C-alpha angles and dihedrals in degrees: 000000000000115000122258113225128201108204110197113201092023095174095058118113095250091043093054089052091046096050099075091042090057093044093048087065089059089250118146114241130199107193113201112207134173102233141026087233088071096056095090092054092054092048091048091051091051090057113181093351099078096117091086095039127103121181116207127189115225135141114228089202086068093059097103100157145019087258090060090053091044092057090059092047090050091052097046101032096206128188091202130030123201121192107199098149133107149134090251092229090289121142138304089058091206089075090057091058094039095052110019095042113018104034091040093050092048090053092046093052093043091049092050090058097042111093096210093056111087101160136038122186121191125192107217130150135264096250095055097115138119094208138030114275108244092233096051123105123234087257092053092052094045092050092047093050091048092055096040093049093041131031095004099038097123092037090052093050092048098044094045091052090053093045091052091046089058091051091053093045091054091048092049095048093047092047088057090054097254128130112243125158118202120189122187108192111198116192127184123231109336124236137168093238106109099170119119131014140296142250117218136186126015099018138134121299094230127068147075138263135190117254091228090058091049089053091052093048091050093053093045091052091052093045093057104022099155086150138004137222143121116314121190115207134198138151111286144146102267129092117256096240092046093051094045091051091049092051091050096042094048092041092232112181120178089202084087109120094030099082143292115351113275094235 
């Protein structure tokens, strides 16, 4: 049976690019968006693949508890959950914590206790770390700290909390003897240039990547998903499928340097 996907933040730029890629695989997609005014954009993005698409209106700012998230999971019964929503670090900063940290964490924890959900994919960003990545240069780490302690301070705090919540949820589910794959996809600066390839895994901290390529990587990770982990993503010279398969085959996890291995 084809997977059912719950796409949270369905009107975001990456989500709109991801939607047809998910549907092309004959997967069923429920796209959660904030307003009825966004429905036409989601349908347009889906193109000719709308037969397996459901658009649901729901405000992530109203997800105040795990129970709130659970009610949406109970209604949609997904196999996979994608969190590609966020305030983007834009003011007011309270929205960054409400959506990027709190709503995301509630959905992570609800998903980890929902038997039908086997995979959770979170779109984060490459600088969301507590410690220096062992493969980074001094310049990489200095640049990351400057951004995380400056312009993206609240965004960094919120995203890191959600990223770490997914790590703990995966650990907890596995400890209970259940299969649960958690992917944290961590792109660099986002652009609309989708020409060329990608570089995944233990790469530099500084760089850019096209949103369309991030969307493709996300879908490829879900499609294979033999394991989870943190995957950094920048523009590069390798094909998406090739790079995803390399990361999975070589068991590359960019969580290295943050603590004990996830699995």
